[in-house]
N, C-alpha and C positions, 0 to 999 in steps of 0.2 A: 618568922618568915620577914625575908627582907624586902625591901621596897622596889629593888630591882627585880625581884623574883615575881612579886605581884604583879608590876607593868609587864612582864612577860607574859605571865598567866593570862592577863586582862587581852593582850594585843593577841595570844594567840586565839583565845575565844572569838574575839571581833573578827580575825583573819578566818577561821573555822568556819564562822558564821556566814560571812561573806563569800567563801567558796560552796559554801551547800547552798546559799541564796542563788548564787550565779550557775550553778549546776540545773537547779530544779527551774528558774524562771526562764533561763538562756538555752542551755546545753540540751536538756533532754526535749524542749520542745523543737528545737532547731534540727536535732538529730532524728526525730520522726520526720519532720518534714523533708530532711535529706533523704531518708529511706524511702519516702512516696517519690519524691523527684527522682531518685535513682532509678526505680522500678517502672516509672512512666518514660524515662529517656532509654532504659533497655526494651520497653515495649515499641517505642518510635524506631529504635534501631533496627529492630526484627520488623518491622512493616517496612522501611526503608530497603533494607535488603529483599525482601520478597517483592518489592516493587521493581527494584533493580532488577532483580533476576526476570521478572516478568517484560520488562523494558528490553532487557538483553535478549530475549528470547524471541519477542515481537521484531526486535530490530533485526536480528539474525534471519529469520523466516523472511521479511520483506526483503532483504539483500538476495536470498535465495529465490525469491519469487520473482524479483527483477533480474536475475541471472537466467533464469529459465525462460522467462518471456520477453527477454530483450528485444527479439524480433518484434512482437505484436506491439510493443511499447513503442519501439522506434517507428512501426507501419502508423500509428495514431498521429504520431508527430509527423509524418512525412504529408506534404500536401500534394494533393491529385493533380496530375497533368493529364488531360484527356487526351490531346495529340500524342503523347509518349505512349499512353496507354494503347491508342490504335495501332501505333508503329509495332508496339511489341507483340500484339496479339492478332494482328491484321491477318498473319501469315498461317495463322491456326484456323481460320474461318474462310467460308465463301462469302458470308454476310456477315457484317459487324455495325451495330447501330448504337450511339452511345447517346442517351439522352438525358438532361438533366431535370429531376423530378421537382414539382412546385413547392414552395415552401409549407405548405399543409401537409405534405407526404414527409418533408425532413423530420428528422430526430433531434430536434434541440439544438446543440453548435455543430450538428453536422449536416454537410450538403450530402444529397443521397442523389447518385446517378443511377440510371436503369440501364443495362447493356443487353441489347436484345441481339445473341448471334445464333448463326447456322454454320454447321461445318459439315463437310464430308469426311468419316474417318473410315478406317480400314476395319477397326474392332474397337469394341468399347474400352478396351484396355487402353487404347491411345487417349481416348475422351477423359478416362480418370487420371492418366499422367498428365494432361492439360490441368485439369483440376488441382492435382497435387503440386502443380506449378505456380499456379494462381494462388494456391493457399502459402506459399513461400515467397509470393510477392512484397514488394514494399508499401505495397496499400491494403486495406481492410476491404476484403471484396467477399460477399457472399453469394454462392449459387443458389436459385430459388427451383423451387421444384413445383410442378412435374416437368421432368426432361424427357422430351421426346425423341426416342430414337426411330427411324424409320428406313428400311432398305430401301436402296436405291440400285441397282445392278450389282457391280460387287462392292459397292461402298455403303455406308451406314450414314445416313443423313440424322443430324442430331440438331434440336432446336430448345433452348431453353432461356432464362434470362437471369442475369447477375445483378446484384446492387453493389456498388461501390461506395463506400463511405468515406466522406472527405472531411477531416476535421477544419472548421475555420478557426483560426488562430489569429486573433487580432495582432496588428503590427506592436503595440504599446504592451501587449500580455508577455511577448516572448522575445 
């Protein structure tokens, strides 16, 4: 055997030993780590997709609810004007009294006004038409029970109270 062949065989054995050592000490452990990281990454992407879908569904539901309840949301943001209320509904009633409730009767950030009203109507249907109109007004108004109906000749006298909720928005907040 020649000297050149011997050098090539020894170099080949050293190179083969280095490649095998490189494989066992570096590639195989890193390959296992890579597979674990790839599985973890896949799980995180699935969780991200699930969370994104949940967010999209919740956001779409929010937009639908905002569209359906736009009138109510606007009513909460509208400042109550007592003079305007009296001017709008004075023609519906024979007596209309508006009093602001005390702070202990108020509900948190809302001022509560109590409206005592007496009206003469021709039928209960006209009263319910009025209640429906109040329901579609620009303020949050609740009609309190009991509502008293009393016959007065050819008219019906109704007596009831309403609560008008006024959101107290401070100038710096909005």
